[in-house]
Z-matrix of the N, CA and C atoms (Angstrom, degrees):
N
C 1 1.506
C 2 1.525 1 108.76
N 3 1.235 2 121.08 1 125.04
C 4 1.434 3 124.74 2 175.37
C 5 1.537 4 112.12 3 -86.12
N 6 1.258 5 117.50 4 134.67
C 7 1.391 6 121.64 5 177.49
C 8 1.516 7 112.27 6 -77.17
N 9 1.332 8 119.28 7 137.43
C 10 1.460 9 121.90 8 179.90
C 11 1.514 10 105.22 9 -75.69
N 12 1.420 11 113.34 10 146.16
C 13 1.436 12 115.78 11 175.81
C 14 1.578 13 108.40 12 -74.45
N 15 1.264 14 113.36 13 138.89
C 16 1.480 15 119.63 14 179.87
C 17 1.484 16 112.13 15 -83.47
N 18 1.366 17 115.40 16 144.72
C 19 1.451 18 120.58 17 -177.78
C 20 1.514 19 107.38 18 -72.42
N 21 1.267 20 114.66 19 162.48
C 22 1.467 21 119.58 20 -179.10
C 23 1.466 22 109.85 21 -58.57
N 24 1.412 23 122.36 22 -39.37
C 25 1.401 24 121.85 23 -176.04
C 26 1.552 25 109.36 24 -73.34
N 27 1.284 26 119.18 25 -29.89
C 28 1.451 27 121.10 26 176.39
C 29 1.575 28 110.26 27 -69.21
N 30 1.354 29 117.14 28 -36.78
C 31 1.493 30 121.28 29 176.88
C 32 1.500 31 106.70 30 -71.44
N 33 1.295 32 121.02 31 -40.21
C 34 1.517 33 123.25 32 176.76
C 35 1.477 34 109.94 33 -62.07
N 36 1.356 35 123.34 34 -41.03
C 37 1.456 36 123.50 35 179.83
C 38 1.535 37 109.01 36 -67.01
N 39 1.256 38 121.12 37 -39.41
C 40 1.404 39 124.71 38 175.06
C 41 1.531 40 112.39 39 -62.54
N 42 1.326 41 115.88 40 -42.43
C 43 1.472 42 120.21 41 178.99
C 44 1.494 43 108.53 42 -63.84
N 45 1.325 44 119.03 43 -44.07
C 46 1.462 45 122.31 44 -176.64
C 47 1.486 46 111.60 45 -62.99
N 48 1.339 47 110.95 46 -39.70
C 49 1.532 48 115.86 47 179.59
C 50 1.462 49 110.04 48 -63.30
N 51 1.358 50 115.98 49 -46.97
C 52 1.525 51 122.17 50 -175.75
C 53 1.507 52 112.86 51 -71.94
N 54 1.288 53 117.53 52 -34.42
C 55 1.462 54 120.86 53 -170.01
C 56 1.563 55 116.70 54 -106.54
N 57 1.301 56 113.63 55 -14.51
C 58 1.508 57 117.02 56 -179.61
C 59 1.515 58 108.86 57 -120.81
N 60 1.361 59 119.87 58 -57.88
C 61 1.400 60 124.74 59 -173.42
C 62 1.491 61 109.86 60 -65.36
N 63 1.321 62 119.18 61 -45.16
C 64 1.429 63 124.95 62 -178.73
C 65 1.503 64 112.13 63 -67.93
N 66 1.336 65 118.23 64 -30.43
C 67 1.516 66 122.77 65 177.04
C 68 1.571 67 105.97 66 -70.15
N 69 1.312 68 117.25 67 -41.18
C 70 1.510 69 119.27 68 -178.78
C 71 1.541 70 112.84 69 -75.25
N 72 1.305 71 117.23 70 -39.27
C 73 1.499 72 119.96 71 178.56
C 74 1.496 73 108.75 72 -129.46
N 75 1.296 74 117.12 73 116.21
C 76 1.371 75 120.67 74 -178.72
C 77 1.519 76 107.40 75 -72.82
N 78 1.335 77 111.97 76 146.41
C 79 1.491 78 126.71 77 -178.16
C 80 1.470 79 109.72 78 -107.89
N 81 1.333 80 121.75 79 8.68
C 82 1.436 81 122.53 80 -178.81
C 83 1.542 82 115.08 81 -105.41
N 84 1.264 83 114.14 82 22.32
C 85 1.517 84 115.66 83 -176.26
C 86 1.476 85 117.03 84 89.90
N 87 1.283 86 113.92 85 -11.04
C 88 1.501 87 119.24 86 -178.41
C 89 1.534 88 111.99 87 -74.55
N 90 1.333 89 118.33 88 160.15
C 91 1.445 90 112.42 89 178.80
C 92 1.646 91 106.88 90 -75.14
N 93 1.278 92 111.71 91 166.77
C 94 1.522 93 114.01 92 178.54
C 95 1.453 94 112.12 93 -56.69
N 96 1.335 95 111.96 94 145.41
C 97 1.519 96 120.45 95 -179.49
C 98 1.483 97 108.53 96 -81.16
N 99 1.363 98 112.73 97 138.11
C 100 1.426 99 115.37 98 175.90
C 101 1.484 100 110.75 99 -72.19
N 102 1.415 101 116.53 100 137.95
C 103 1.433 102 121.90 101 -172.78
C 104 1.608 103 101.96 102 -89.46
N 105 1.373 104 112.32 103 103.44
C 106 1.468 105 116.14 104 176.33
C 107 1.527 106 108.10 105 -104.01
N 108 1.332 107 112.07 106 -178.32
C 109 1.548 108 117.16 107 178.22
C 110 1.470 109 105.78 108 -64.20
N 111 1.363 110 117.92 109 -39.82
C 112 1.439 111 121.33 110 -176.67
C 113 1.502 112 111.96 111 -60.50
N 114 1.314 113 114.81 112 -46.36
C 115 1.494 114 118.64 113 175.67
C 116 1.454 115 114.37 114 -60.90
N 117 1.401 116 116.99 115 -44.09
C 118 1.464 117 120.65 116 176.83
C 119 1.520 118 108.78 117 -62.33
N 120 1.308 119 121.73 118 -41.53
C 121 1.428 120 122.07 119 175.41
C 122 1.502 121 113.66 120 -60.69
N 123 1.326 122 120.24 121 -36.90
C 124 1.504 123 120.65 122 176.51
C 125 1.505 124 108.56 123 -69.64
N 126 1.293 125 120.04 124 -38.32
C 127 1.461 126 120.18 125 179.05
C 128 1.538 127 110.95 126 -64.53
N 129 1.372 128 114.44 127 -51.48
C 130 1.470 129 118.23 128 177.18
C 131 1.516 130 111.82 129 -56.51
N 132 1.238 131 121.37 130 -42.54
C 133 1.464 132 126.72 131 175.42
C 134 1.488 133 111.54 132 -55.15
N 135 1.330 134 114.14 133 -48.46
C 136 1.506 135 119.62 134 -179.83
C 137 1.496 136 111.73 135 -64.56
N 138 1.340 137 115.11 136 -39.03
C 139 1.524 138 114.16 137 177.57
C 140 1.527 139 111.08 138 -68.25
N 141 1.277 140 117.15 139 -42.06
C 142 1.492 141 117.66 140 178.72
C 143 1.522 142 110.26 141 -62.29
N 144 1.260 143 119.64 142 -37.09
C 145 1.380 144 121.85 143 -177.73
C 146 1.589 145 111.65 144 -70.33
N 147 1.301 146 115.08 145 -37.01
C 148 1.512 147 119.71 146 177.01
C 149 1.519 148 107.89 147 -71.25
N 150 1.323 149 119.40 148 -39.55
C 151 1.515 150 119.97 149 -178.55
C 152 1.532 151 107.90 150 -68.59
N 153 1.364 152 120.71 151 -36.31
C 154 1.459 153 123.71 152 178.54
C 155 1.508 154 108.35 153 -61.39
N 156 1.352 155 113.74 154 -49.60
C 157 1.540 156 117.77 155 178.85
C 158 1.517 157 113.35 156 -58.51
N 159 1.362 158 118.44 157 -38.14
C 160 1.403 159 123.11 158 174.86
C 161 1.457 160 110.78 159 -63.74
N 162 1.301 161 116.31 160 -46.88
C 163 1.468 162 121.85 161 179.87
C 164 1.537 163 113.01 162 -55.67
N 165 1.386 164 114.27 163 -48.45
C 166 1.403 165 120.57 164 -178.09
C 167 1.516 166 112.78 165 -66.09
N 168 1.335 167 115.72 166 -36.01
C 169 1.429 168 120.48 167 174.24
C 170 1.511 169 113.74 168 -62.22
N 171 1.365 170 115.83 169 -36.46
C 172 1.426 171 123.56 170 173.62
C 173 1.440 172 113.85 171 -64.36
N 174 1.346 173 111.84 172 -42.63
C 175 1.607 174 116.77 173 179.57
C 176 1.531 175 109.03 174 -66.17
N 177 1.335 176 118.96 175 -36.77
C 178 1.353 177 118.39 176 -178.91
C 179 1.539 178 112.87 177 -72.99
N 180 1.293 179 116.59 178 -30.27
C 181 1.558 180 121.42 179 178.18
C 182 1.479 181 108.52 180 -71.58
N 183 1.420 182 118.91 181 -37.14
C 184 1.349 183 118.55 182 -178.85
C 185 1.584 184 116.57 183 -77.32
N 186 1.381 185 110.59 184 -16.68
C 187 1.445 186 119.50 185 174.69
C 188 1.525 187 114.07 186 -73.93
N 189 1.295 188 116.82 187 -16.70
C 190 1.499 189 118.94 188 -179.00
C 191 1.489 190 107.40 189 -77.02
N 192 1.337 191 118.28 190 143.91
C 193 1.450 192 121.88 191 175.55
C 194 1.507 193 113.29 192 -54.03
N 195 1.307 194 120.78 193 144.25
C 196 1.409 195 122.63 194 176.50
C 197 1.501 196 107.28 195 -74.35
N 198 1.306 197 111.84 196 149.61
C 199 1.541 198 122.06 197 175.03
C 200 1.508 199 108.11 198 -73.80
N 201 1.231 200 121.56 199 131.51
C 202 1.425 201 123.44 200 175.56
C 203 1.518 202 111.60 201 -78.55
N 204 1.311 203 121.11 202 132.82
C 205 1.453 204 125.11 203 175.86
C 206 1.538 205 104.43 204 -97.85
N 207 1.393 206 111.96 205 130.27
C 208 1.467 207 113.71 206 -178.51
C 209 1.583 208 109.06 207 -114.60
């Protein structure tokens, strides 16, 4: 069985769950993690990294020649 490719928004939702929600609330039976400046810095850094990745992907996509419509 082949796995369907996930949409960008599905991938983003999974990323947010893994990198933001899971950081704020542990899913391993541990008590909730205290939200410190360090934790917020990690979250902000992760968001910036994901946005930069998305920006670069958009730049690469726009660098491709446009398909001619006939």
